N, C-alpha and C positions, 0 to 999 in steps of 0.2 A: 272237509275231512274225508269224505268218501273218495274224492279224486286223489287226495294225498295217499290214502291207504292203497288205492289201486295202482298208483305209481310204484310203490314199493312191493306190493303183493298182487300182481295183475291177475292171478288165477283165483283170488278169493271171491266169495259171494257176499255182497253187502245188502243187508235187509234194514230198512228204515221203519221204525215204529213211531208213528206220528198221529196227530189229530186229523180230522177230516179236512180242515181248512188248509193243511199243508200238502195234501195229496197231489194237487195239480202242479204245485211248484216242484215237488220231488220228481214227478213224472217226466220233467223235461231234462233231467240230468242223466247222462249216459252212464254215470258211475254207480247208480243205485239199481240193484237187480230186482228187488221186490219191496213192496210197501205193505205194511200191516197197519190197519186202521184201529188205533187204540179206542176210539169212540165206540166202535162195534165190539171190540174185545171186552170193554168195560161193562157192557150190557149183560154179559154171560155170568152164570154163577161162578164163584171163585174157583171151584175145582175144574170147571170146564175151561176157564182161562188158562190154568196150568197145563191142561191137556193140549190146548191149542199151541201154547208156547213150546211144549215138549216136541210137538210134531215138526217144528222148524229144524230141530237138531243143530242148534247154533253152538259154536265152540266158544264164542266170546260175546259178552254183552257189555257195551260201554254206555254208562249213564251220562249222556251229554247234558240233558235237561233233567236234573234230579227230581224224582218223585218217589216218595216212600212206598206207595202201593206197588209201583213198578219194580222197585228194588226187591221187595218181598216176593213178588211174582217170579222174577228171574231166579231167585234162590230156590223157591219151591219147585221150579221147573228143572232144577239141578243143572243149569248151564255151567259148564266147567270153569270158565274164567269170567268173573264179574268185576268190572272196573268202575270205581267211584272215587269221590274226593274225600279227603280226611275230615273236612269241616262239616260233613253231614253225619250226625251221630248214628243214624240208622244204617249208613253205609258200613260202619264198623261191625254191624250185626248181619249184614246181607251180602257184602262184597268180600272177595278174597284177594283183591289187588287194589290198594289204596294209593291215590296220587295226591301229593300235597299241593293244593291249589286254592288260593284265595282270590276271588274276583273283586271283592269290595274295594280294596286299595291298590289294585294292580294298575300299572300304566299301559298294559297291553290291550289291544282291541279284543272284543268278544270272540272273534274268529280265531285270533292267535291263542287265546286262553283255551279254546276248545281243542286246538292242536296239542296242547300240553297233556291232555288226557291220553294221548297215544304213546307216552313215554315208555309204557310197559312193552312196547314193540322193539325197544332198544334201537330206535332210529332218532336222528336229529329232528326234534319237533319245533325248532326255532325257525319260523317262516315269516319273511318280511311281508308287510302290507301289500307291496307291489306284486309279490309272487302269488299271493292268495288267489287273485283273479284267474290264474292259470288252471285252477282246480275245479271250477264250477261244472264244467262239462255240459253246459246248457245247449245241447245240440238237437234235442227232440222237441222243437217248438211246434205247437199245433198250427194248422193253417187258419188264417183269418177269413171269416165269412165275408162274402162279397159286399153285403150291406154295410159293413164297417170298413172294408178295404176301399170302397168307393169314396169314403170320406177323406182319405189321405190325399194330400196335394203333392205330387212329385216335384213341383217347382218351388215349394216353400219348405221352411223349417217347421216340421210338425211337432208341436210341443204340448205335452200333457201337464196341466196344473192340477195338483191333488191337494186341495186346501185343508181337508179334515184328517183326523188321525184315529178316530174311534177311541180316544182317550189314551192311546199308547204313547203319545209324545206331546210336548209343548207345541202349540200351533202358532204359526206366524200371524194368523188372523185373516178373515175374509176381506177386510178393508185393504190390507196390503196386497192381496192378490188382485183386487180391483185396480189398484194403482199400477201394478205390474202390467195388467192387460192394457191399460191406457198408454203405457210406454212402449209396448211391443209394436213394431212396425207391421201394419196390416199387409203391406206388400211383401214382407219377408216371412212373417210367421202365420201359421194356421194354429189356432188355439183350441184345445179340448179341455173340458173340466171333467174330472173323474171322481168317483166315490160311490158309496152305496146309495140306494134309494132314500134311506133315512137321512143320510148326510146331505143329500140334495135338498131335502125339505128344510134344512137348517141354513141354507144360503139362497133363498128365492130371488133376491135382488141381483145377485151375481149371475144367476142362470138366465136372467132376462136380457143380459147384455147381448146385443146383436153381433158382437165380434167373436163370440165363442160358440163351440158346439158342445151341447150338454150330453154327457155320456153317463151321468149318474143313474145307477140302477139298471143300466141297459146291457151290461156285459157280464157273462159268467167269468170266473177266474181264468179259465182256459183261454177264453177270447180276449180277456184283458191282457194276459201275457202276450198273446199274439199281436194285439194292437200296439202294445209298448214296443214290441220288436219291429213293427212297421213304422214307428215314429222315430223322431230324431233326438228327443230329449224329454226330461220330466223334472218338475220342481215340486218338492214336498218336504214336510218335516220328516223326522226319523220314523218312517213307516215301511211296511212291506213293499209297496210299489216303488219306493225310492231304491231299495236294495235290489229288487228285481231288475229295474232299469239299469242300475250300475252293473249287475252281473251280465246283462245283455249288451254291455259296452255302449250304451247310449250316454248322451251327456246328462248325467244325473246330478242335480244340485240339491243338496240337503241343507235344511235350515235348523240350526241347533242352538241350545243354551250351553254354557260351559259348566253347568252344575253336575256334580257326580251323583249317580252313575250314568247320567243321560248325555254326558258330554261327547263330542265327536271323536275324541281319542278312543273311546270305548265302542262307539256305534257309527262312525263315519261310513258312508257308502264306499264299497271297494269295487273298482272296475277300471278299465283303460281310460275312461273319460269321466271319472267321478270327482265331485267337488263338494265342499261344505262351506257354510258361512256361519259365523257367530258375530254378534254385535260387539261384544267386549269379552275377550278371553279371560280378562282379569276382573270380571264383574264381582264385586265384593258380596253382594247379596247371594249370588250363586255359590261363591266360595264358602260362605257361612251357612249354606244349606237352607236358606230362606226361599220361600215361594217367590219366583221372579219372572217378570214378563219381558226381560231384555231382548228376547227373540223378536218381539214386535217392533223393535227399533232398527232392525235390519232394513235398509232402504230398497225400494223396488229397483232403483238404478244399479245397485250392487249386483242384482241378479241379471239385469240387462247386460251389464258389462261382461259378465261371465258367459253370456250367450253369444257374444260377438265373435 
């Protein structure tokens, strides 16, 4: 969205209000001029929050991720134009520009839905999936420390496997990742396993494999981004690392279920070499909203074939 806005209004200043965990991702985009940490803002007394937001002297506030407290804060700070969706009742009380937008039953990707919030600018907000990757602006990549850079093999396909999701997505399963490791040619691939330290403790047997390099809990987010940028590909469920890899134009392979709203039509990775796999796009359990593990039926060979 920031890149799209800058394309149409290159002189504007874009400020991103986000949580701490988003800061290092936002920092690599050339299109965002300033970051405000909502976790820090939230610690302040309410009146001080308003004062801090007033100091920004923003002209427009777009509620991309709707949150009642933030909508009330933007109104109290008297930001002139406040944009929200019609399906949030509190937006009727806090916003003065409402966009009719329903995500639940839409066929659009999450990114495309976000673009629709910019209709108030009187520009064409219909953006193709293919075109979206032109707007990331991920040009400010941090340098990778030598201790991690030395792990990269320039003569092999360096691939990151990210088995866990911290509960944000249906997982393929550690057993399937073990099968994938067995199928990947040791002459062609160098394999890294990523995740948090806690996630590493959930897959001890996988990390004992002599054919992988264990990175769990060893990288800051900045260094993880830099490491992805130095590798060739990444395999994961619908997680942040998958989307970062796609945005960095790495071979990003996402593992999905077809269940709404988690299906790839809504959350597929977007990039020049991004791919996704589902076992059965017509899975009846998923269509009926049941809890389903059809993702675990995706074969390791399907992933290997995509990596050829």
